[in-house]
C-alpha positions as a LaTeX table, in Angstrom:
\begin{tabular}{lrrr}
\hline
Residue & $x$ (\AA) & $y$ (\AA) & $z$ (\AA) \\
\hline
Unk1 & 108.26 & 91.99 & 91.41 \\
Unk2 & 105.17 & 92.75 & 89.33 \\
Unk3 & 102.22 & 90.68 & 90.53 \\
Unk4 & 99.27 & 90.59 & 88.16 \\
Unk5 & 95.79 & 89.71 & 89.38 \\
Unk6 & 93.06 & 88.24 & 87.23 \\
Unk7 & 89.67 & 86.81 & 88.08 \\
Unk8 & 85.97 & 87.44 & 87.77 \\
Unk9 & 84.11 & 90.30 & 89.45 \\
Unk10 & 83.93 & 89.84 & 93.23 \\
Unk11 & 86.62 & 87.17 & 93.39 \\
Unk12 & 88.74 & 89.19 & 95.83 \\
Unk13 & 91.36 & 90.85 & 93.61 \\
Unk14 & 90.90 & 94.32 & 95.14 \\
Unk15 & 90.88 & 92.87 & 98.65 \\
Unk16 & 94.23 & 91.18 & 98.03 \\
Unk17 & 95.60 & 94.30 & 96.32 \\
Unk18 & 94.68 & 96.44 & 99.36 \\
Unk19 & 96.39 & 93.88 & 101.60 \\
Unk20 & 99.56 & 94.03 & 99.51 \\
Unk21 & 99.55 & 97.83 & 99.48 \\
Unk22 & 99.91 & 97.67 & 103.26 \\
Unk23 & 102.94 & 95.40 & 102.69 \\
Unk24 & 104.67 & 98.00 & 100.51 \\
Unk25 & 103.44 & 97.08 & 97.02 \\
Unk26 & 102.52 & 99.92 & 94.67 \\
Unk27 & 99.01 & 99.47 & 93.30 \\
Unk28 & 98.15 & 99.89 & 89.62 \\
Unk29 & 94.96 & 98.93 & 87.80 \\
Unk30 & 94.48 & 98.53 & 84.09 \\
Unk31 & 90.95 & 99.83 & 84.69 \\
Unk32 & 92.40 & 103.20 & 85.78 \\
Unk33 & 92.95 & 103.95 & 82.10 \\
Unk34 & 89.29 & 103.17 & 81.41 \\
Unk35 & 88.04 & 105.27 & 84.32 \\
Unk36 & 90.10 & 108.21 & 83.09 \\
Unk37 & 88.59 & 107.89 & 79.61 \\
Unk38 & 85.04 & 107.66 & 81.00 \\
Unk39 & 85.62 & 110.66 & 83.27 \\
Unk40 & 86.85 & 112.67 & 80.29 \\
Unk41 & 83.64 & 111.78 & 78.46 \\
Unk42 & 81.45 & 112.55 & 81.48 \\
Unk43 & 80.25 & 108.92 & 81.76 \\
Unk44 & 79.83 & 106.95 & 85.01 \\
Unk45 & 82.30 & 104.11 & 85.67 \\
Unk46 & 79.65 & 101.37 & 85.64 \\
Unk47 & 80.72 & 97.82 & 84.97 \\
Unk48 & 79.00 & 97.89 & 81.57 \\
Unk49 & 80.69 & 101.17 & 80.57 \\
Unk50 & 84.09 & 99.85 & 81.66 \\
Unk51 & 83.65 & 96.72 & 79.53 \\
Unk52 & 82.54 & 98.72 & 76.50 \\
Unk53 & 85.34 & 101.29 & 76.81 \\
Unk54 & 87.97 & 98.56 & 77.26 \\
Unk55 & 86.79 & 96.79 & 74.10 \\
Unk56 & 86.81 & 100.09 & 72.22 \\
Unk57 & 90.38 & 100.99 & 73.26 \\
Unk58 & 91.63 & 97.54 & 72.32 \\
Unk59 & 90.05 & 97.90 & 68.87 \\
Unk60 & 91.59 & 101.35 & 68.39 \\
Unk61 & 95.08 & 100.91 & 69.82 \\
Unk62 & 95.71 & 97.17 & 70.01 \\
Unk63 & 94.73 & 94.46 & 72.45 \\
Unk64 & 97.65 & 95.17 & 74.83 \\
Unk65 & 97.03 & 98.94 & 75.08 \\
Unk66 & 95.95 & 98.99 & 78.74 \\
Unk67 & 98.96 & 96.93 & 79.87 \\
Unk68 & 101.39 & 98.99 & 77.79 \\
Unk69 & 100.10 & 102.28 & 79.21 \\
Unk70 & 100.34 & 100.87 & 82.73 \\
Unk71 & 103.85 & 99.48 & 82.20 \\
Unk72 & 105.02 & 102.92 & 81.09 \\
Unk73 & 104.36 & 104.16 & 84.64 \\
Unk74 & 106.44 & 101.45 & 86.36 \\
Unk75 & 109.91 & 101.70 & 87.89 \\
Unk76 & 112.16 & 98.61 & 88.06 \\
Unk77 & 113.06 & 99.10 & 91.75 \\
Unk78 & 109.51 & 98.68 & 93.12 \\
Unk79 & 107.09 & 95.85 & 93.80 \\
Unk80 & 103.76 & 96.31 & 92.01 \\
Unk81 & 100.37 & 94.67 & 92.23 \\
Unk82 & 98.42 & 95.12 & 88.99 \\
Unk83 & 94.66 & 94.62 & 89.01 \\
Unk84 & 92.03 & 94.19 & 86.27 \\
Unk85 & 93.98 & 92.04 & 83.81 \\
Unk86 & 91.33 & 90.71 & 81.43 \\
Unk87 & 92.89 & 89.87 & 78.07 \\
Unk88 & 95.65 & 87.43 & 76.97 \\
Unk89 & 97.46 & 90.18 & 75.05 \\
Unk90 & 97.77 & 92.19 & 78.26 \\
Unk91 & 99.44 & 89.22 & 79.93 \\
Unk92 & 101.80 & 88.72 & 76.98 \\
Unk93 & 102.85 & 92.37 & 77.26 \\
Unk94 & 103.38 & 92.14 & 81.01 \\
Unk95 & 105.43 & 88.97 & 80.57 \\
Unk96 & 108.08 & 91.14 & 78.92 \\
Unk97 & 108.84 & 92.38 & 82.42 \\
Unk98 & 111.59 & 90.25 & 83.99 \\
Unk99 & 109.81 & 89.70 & 87.32 \\
Unk100 & 106.14 & 89.28 & 86.37 \\
Unk101 & 103.85 & 86.66 & 87.91 \\
Unk102 & 100.11 & 86.23 & 87.30 \\
Unk103 & 97.77 & 85.06 & 90.05 \\
Unk104 & 94.23 & 83.94 & 89.23 \\
Unk105 & 91.65 & 84.24 & 92.02 \\
Unk106 & 88.41 & 82.30 & 91.85 \\
Unk107 & 85.21 & 81.95 & 93.89 \\
Unk108 & 81.68 & 80.63 & 93.20 \\
Unk109 & 79.45 & 83.02 & 91.31 \\
Unk110 & 76.83 & 83.18 & 94.09 \\
Unk111 & 79.50 & 84.24 & 96.59 \\
Unk112 & 80.87 & 86.84 & 94.21 \\
Unk113 & 77.40 & 88.24 & 93.49 \\
Unk114 & 76.78 & 88.87 & 97.19 \\
Unk115 & 80.19 & 90.51 & 97.52 \\
Unk116 & 79.45 & 92.81 & 94.57 \\
Unk117 & 76.11 & 93.80 & 96.12 \\
Unk118 & 77.70 & 94.47 & 99.50 \\
Unk119 & 80.41 & 96.58 & 97.87 \\
Unk120 & 77.85 & 98.92 & 96.26 \\
Unk121 & 78.88 & 101.86 & 94.10 \\
Unk122 & 78.47 & 102.47 & 90.38 \\
Unk123 & 79.21 & 98.85 & 89.52 \\
Unk124 & 76.56 & 97.21 & 91.73 \\
Unk125 & 74.46 & 94.71 & 89.70 \\
Unk126 & 70.71 & 95.26 & 89.51 \\
Unk127 & 70.01 & 91.53 & 89.63 \\
Unk128 & 71.70 & 88.15 & 89.62 \\
Unk129 & 70.64 & 87.70 & 85.99 \\
Unk130 & 72.39 & 90.94 & 85.01 \\
Unk131 & 75.47 & 89.86 & 86.97 \\
Unk132 & 75.54 & 86.56 & 85.06 \\
Unk133 & 75.07 & 88.26 & 81.67 \\
Unk134 & 77.89 & 90.74 & 82.22 \\
Unk135 & 80.14 & 87.96 & 83.43 \\
Unk136 & 79.36 & 85.91 & 80.32 \\
Unk137 & 80.62 & 88.81 & 78.21 \\
Unk138 & 83.75 & 89.18 & 80.35 \\
Unk139 & 84.65 & 85.50 & 80.35 \\
Unk140 & 84.82 & 85.11 & 76.59 \\
Unk141 & 83.51 & 88.08 & 74.66 \\
Unk142 & 82.88 & 88.02 & 70.94 \\
Unk143 & 85.85 & 89.03 & 68.82 \\
Unk144 & 89.58 & 89.34 & 69.48 \\
Unk145 & 89.27 & 92.77 & 71.13 \\
Unk146 & 86.78 & 91.73 & 73.82 \\
Unk147 & 87.65 & 90.77 & 77.38 \\
Unk148 & 88.48 & 87.10 & 77.83 \\
Unk149 & 88.81 & 86.18 & 81.50 \\
Unk150 & 88.83 & 82.44 & 80.82 \\
Unk151 & 91.83 & 82.74 & 78.51 \\
Unk152 & 93.57 & 85.01 & 81.03 \\
Unk153 & 92.97 & 82.50 & 83.83 \\
Unk154 & 94.52 & 79.73 & 81.73 \\
Unk155 & 97.75 & 81.76 & 81.50 \\
Unk156 & 98.11 & 82.23 & 85.27 \\
Unk157 & 101.17 & 81.02 & 87.17 \\
Unk158 & 98.93 & 79.94 & 90.05 \\
Unk159 & 95.25 & 79.90 & 91.06 \\
Unk160 & 93.91 & 80.57 & 94.57 \\
Unk161 & 90.37 & 79.89 & 95.74 \\
Unk162 & 88.72 & 82.63 & 97.81 \\
Unk163 & 85.55 & 80.94 & 98.99 \\
Unk164 & 86.17 & 80.71 & 102.73 \\
Unk165 & 87.49 & 82.83 & 105.58 \\
Unk166 & 89.28 & 85.97 & 104.43 \\
Unk167 & 92.22 & 85.48 & 106.80 \\
Unk168 & 92.89 & 82.02 & 105.40 \\
Unk169 & 92.80 & 83.29 & 101.83 \\
Unk170 & 95.22 & 86.15 & 102.58 \\
Unk171 & 97.58 & 83.77 & 104.40 \\
Unk172 & 97.67 & 81.39 & 101.42 \\
Unk173 & 98.21 & 84.31 & 99.06 \\
Unk174 & 101.11 & 85.59 & 101.19 \\
Unk175 & 102.75 & 82.14 & 101.16 \\
Unk176 & 102.58 & 81.96 & 97.37 \\
Unk177 & 103.76 & 85.54 & 96.80 \\
Unk178 & 106.60 & 85.21 & 99.34 \\
Unk179 & 107.88 & 82.15 & 97.49 \\
Unk180 & 107.93 & 84.14 & 94.24 \\
Unk181 & 109.70 & 87.05 & 95.92 \\
Unk182 & 112.37 & 84.77 & 97.39 \\
Unk183 & 113.07 & 83.17 & 94.01 \\
Unk184 & 113.51 & 86.35 & 92.02 \\
Unk185 & 116.63 & 86.33 & 89.87 \\
Unk186 & 119.08 & 89.17 & 90.45 \\
Unk187 & 121.11 & 90.55 & 87.54 \\
Unk188 & 124.61 & 89.10 & 87.37 \\
Unk189 & 127.61 & 91.43 & 87.65 \\
Unk190 & 127.94 & 91.95 & 83.91 \\
Unk191 & 124.30 & 92.98 & 83.53 \\
Unk192 & 124.54 & 95.12 & 86.66 \\
Unk193 & 127.50 & 97.18 & 85.45 \\
Unk194 & 126.30 & 97.42 & 81.85 \\
Unk195 & 122.92 & 98.71 & 82.98 \\
Unk196 & 124.72 & 101.32 & 85.10 \\
Unk197 & 126.72 & 102.27 & 82.01 \\
Unk198 & 123.47 & 102.79 & 80.12 \\
Unk199 & 122.28 & 105.17 & 82.84 \\
Unk200 & 125.61 & 107.03 & 82.70 \\
Unk201 & 125.14 & 107.40 & 78.93 \\
Unk202 & 122.02 & 109.48 & 79.55 \\
Unk203 & 124.32 & 112.29 & 80.74 \\
Unk204 & 126.02 & 112.44 & 77.33 \\
Unk205 & 125.61 & 115.72 & 75.47 \\
Unk206 & 126.60 & 114.22 & 72.09 \\
Unk207 & 123.84 & 114.50 & 69.50 \\
Unk208 & 125.15 & 111.65 & 67.33 \\
Unk209 & 125.32 & 108.78 & 69.79 \\
Unk210 & 125.18 & 108.49 & 73.59 \\
Unk211 & 127.94 & 106.19 & 74.86 \\
Unk212 & 129.29 & 105.56 & 78.35 \\
Unk213 & 131.80 & 103.40 & 80.19 \\
Unk214 & 132.34 & 102.42 & 83.80 \\
Unk215 & 135.64 & 101.12 & 85.16 \\
Unk216 & 135.33 & 98.45 & 87.82 \\
Unk217 & 137.82 & 96.93 & 90.22 \\
Unk218 & 136.95 & 94.29 & 92.83 \\
Unk219 & 133.28 & 94.73 & 91.83 \\
Unk220 & 133.41 & 98.40 & 92.75 \\
Unk221 & 133.00 & 101.27 & 90.29 \\
Unk222 & 136.08 & 103.48 & 90.42 \\
Unk223 & 135.42 & 105.75 & 87.42 \\
Unk224 & 132.72 & 106.59 & 84.91 \\
Unk225 & 132.70 & 108.51 & 81.65 \\
Unk226 & 130.29 & 109.49 & 78.89 \\
Unk227 & 130.98 & 111.03 & 75.50 \\
Unk228 & 130.84 & 114.75 & 74.93 \\
Unk229 & 132.98 & 117.84 & 74.49 \\
Unk230 & 135.92 & 118.55 & 76.83 \\
Unk231 & 135.55 & 120.49 & 80.07 \\
Unk232 & 135.09 & 124.21 & 79.39 \\
Unk233 & 134.01 & 123.72 & 75.76 \\
Unk234 & 130.42 & 124.28 & 74.64 \\
Unk235 & 128.41 & 121.07 & 74.82 \\
Unk236 & 127.91 & 119.12 & 71.63 \\
Unk237 & 124.14 & 119.68 & 71.81 \\
Unk238 & 124.82 & 123.42 & 72.14 \\
Unk239 & 126.83 & 123.52 & 68.93 \\
Unk240 & 130.22 & 122.68 & 70.44 \\
Unk241 & 131.13 & 119.95 & 67.94 \\
Unk242 & 130.93 & 120.93 & 64.24 \\
Unk243 & 131.06 & 117.34 & 62.99 \\
Unk244 & 128.19 & 116.08 & 65.14 \\
Unk245 & 126.06 & 119.13 & 64.48 \\
Unk246 & 126.52 & 118.63 & 60.75 \\
Unk247 & 125.23 & 115.05 & 61.17 \\
Unk248 & 128.26 & 113.79 & 59.26 \\
Unk249 & 128.14 & 110.30 & 57.79 \\
Unk250 & 129.64 & 107.56 & 59.96 \\
Unk251 & 133.40 & 107.35 & 59.49 \\
Unk252 & 133.74 & 110.78 & 57.86 \\
Unk253 & 135.11 & 114.14 & 59.08 \\
Unk254 & 136.54 & 112.49 & 62.19 \\
Unk255 & 139.30 & 115.12 & 62.25 \\
Unk256 & 136.60 & 117.72 & 63.05 \\
Unk257 & 135.05 & 115.84 & 65.98 \\
Unk258 & 135.56 & 117.68 & 69.27 \\
Unk259 & 133.80 & 115.06 & 71.43 \\
Unk260 & 135.75 & 112.75 & 73.72 \\
Unk261 & 134.50 & 109.17 & 73.89 \\
Unk262 & 133.01 & 107.53 & 76.96 \\
Unk263 & 135.92 & 105.12 & 77.49 \\
Unk264 & 138.40 & 107.95 & 77.06 \\
Unk265 & 136.63 & 110.11 & 79.62 \\
Unk266 & 136.41 & 107.25 & 82.13 \\
Unk267 & 140.17 & 106.69 & 81.88 \\
Unk268 & 141.00 & 110.41 & 81.99 \\
Unk269 & 138.69 & 111.01 & 84.95 \\
Unk270 & 140.49 & 108.29 & 86.90 \\
Unk271 & 143.85 & 109.95 & 86.11 \\
Unk272 & 142.45 & 113.39 & 86.99 \\
Unk273 & 141.49 & 112.13 & 90.46 \\
Unk274 & 144.59 & 109.97 & 90.97 \\
Unk275 & 142.80 & 106.61 & 90.84 \\
Unk276 & 144.79 & 103.58 & 89.70 \\
Unk277 & 142.98 & 101.50 & 87.07 \\
Unk278 & 145.65 & 98.91 & 86.28 \\
Unk279 & 144.05 & 95.46 & 86.29 \\
Unk280 & 140.51 & 96.85 & 86.15 \\
Unk281 & 137.58 & 95.88 & 83.94 \\
Unk282 & 135.99 & 98.44 & 81.62 \\
Unk283 & 132.27 & 98.08 & 80.86 \\
Unk284 & 131.07 & 100.02 & 77.83 \\
Unk285 & 127.77 & 100.39 & 76.04 \\
Unk286 & 129.69 & 100.04 & 72.73 \\
Unk287 & 132.92 & 98.31 & 71.76 \\
Unk288 & 135.80 & 100.84 & 71.78 \\
Unk289 & 137.13 & 102.79 & 68.82 \\
Unk290 & 140.80 & 102.58 & 67.85 \\
Unk291 & 141.83 & 105.66 & 69.87 \\
Unk292 & 140.13 & 104.39 & 73.04 \\
Unk293 & 141.55 & 100.92 & 72.42 \\
Unk294 & 145.12 & 102.25 & 72.58 \\
Unk295 & 144.30 & 104.09 & 75.83 \\
Unk296 & 142.72 & 100.95 & 77.32 \\
Unk297 & 145.79 & 98.85 & 76.53 \\
Unk298 & 148.32 & 101.40 & 77.79 \\
Unk299 & 146.31 & 102.09 & 80.97 \\
Unk300 & 146.67 & 98.43 & 81.94 \\
Unk301 & 142.98 & 97.57 & 81.83 \\
Unk302 & 142.77 & 93.79 & 81.77 \\
Unk303 & 139.26 & 93.22 & 80.45 \\
Unk304 & 136.68 & 94.97 & 78.27 \\
Unk305 & 133.00 & 94.01 & 78.44 \\
Unk306 & 130.77 & 95.70 & 75.91 \\
Unk307 & 127.11 & 95.60 & 74.91 \\
Unk308 & 126.95 & 96.61 & 71.23 \\
Unk309 & 129.40 & 96.66 & 68.34 \\
Unk310 & 130.88 & 100.03 & 67.35 \\
Unk311 & 130.45 & 100.44 & 63.57 \\
Unk312 & 134.19 & 100.98 & 63.01 \\
Unk313 & 135.43 & 98.63 & 65.71 \\
Unk314 & 136.85 & 95.60 & 63.86 \\
Unk315 & 140.48 & 96.77 & 64.07 \\
Unk316 & 140.05 & 97.68 & 67.73 \\
Unk317 & 138.82 & 94.21 & 68.67 \\
Unk318 & 141.74 & 92.62 & 66.85 \\
Unk319 & 144.30 & 94.81 & 68.63 \\
Unk320 & 142.74 & 94.23 & 72.05 \\
Unk321 & 142.98 & 90.49 & 71.51 \\
Unk322 & 146.58 & 90.79 & 70.29 \\
Unk323 & 147.48 & 92.82 & 73.39 \\
Unk324 & 146.02 & 90.15 & 75.66 \\
Unk325 & 143.08 & 92.19 & 76.89 \\
Unk326 & 140.15 & 89.90 & 77.70 \\
Unk327 & 137.18 & 90.82 & 75.55 \\
Unk328 & 133.53 & 89.86 & 75.94 \\
Unk329 & 130.30 & 91.01 & 74.38 \\
Unk330 & 127.26 & 90.72 & 76.66 \\
Unk331 & 123.68 & 91.21 & 75.52 \\
Unk332 & 121.08 & 92.34 & 78.03 \\
Unk333 & 117.53 & 91.03 & 78.46 \\
Unk334 & 115.29 & 92.93 & 76.08 \\
Unk335 & 118.04 & 93.81 & 73.58 \\
Unk336 & 116.95 & 93.65 & 69.97 \\
\hline
\end{tabular}
């Protein structure tokens, strides 16, 4: 889960984030990017400097720049709490993540002012009037690049008030977040195995296209394969395949290609280790070529699930259907 926090200064976002860190969440803040920029310039991380630098970066690199830089540091197997979300474009970028939720925290301005004063540091306001002025700029700044907390709050999945006892606020926050955690959608089996196939493809040494297949029986992976040169032959990316290294046009010079395909290697690896694959399902990042199709049929594989169409795969799909092999194309979330 990726939990985003938005709200005005002193609302309690950092307090909740610290609480969630103790529960195992990894903490990230969009403001970390701003602090790094200010440190590089030798400027103090005052509230005013952070606002100005954020507006400047959004003008230079796009309104979602802080979210995009933060998302690049995330891993899909962790729970994150993300602080300092202040612009609608940042929320739109974060919504591309499959498990994102946005929580808006609110409290009266007088309460938040006293909290900011008690917190101290470089961001402490000099007066209530200054606090109000800076907040006015944060809530709905001039221009599309400026912070817009009011617009961000309107996009929240839920709002929690933090104007009473801290323990009560944290308890209500935990109840809401637990409900989100318990209702997270898991990938179905097709997505699960196809995503594993994509990871397997990263091991490919082919410089033309990275392809991989996993063979599954009873929802258990029994063999994997990725494309590349045969065992004992120089890797494709080390010059082992003359066709690939010449960047030959698609469909040409196939008689010179030394690389074995991902489906072929998955089937051969199973045979090499004495693993029966009759009746299994083959998941592949691409639909199979004609050569691999003949191996799939004769190996007794009952079903092929693929993610993308192989450019020369029309005949293969026809033959698979004629041979009675079940065939399905499955797109994954985020596919173009």
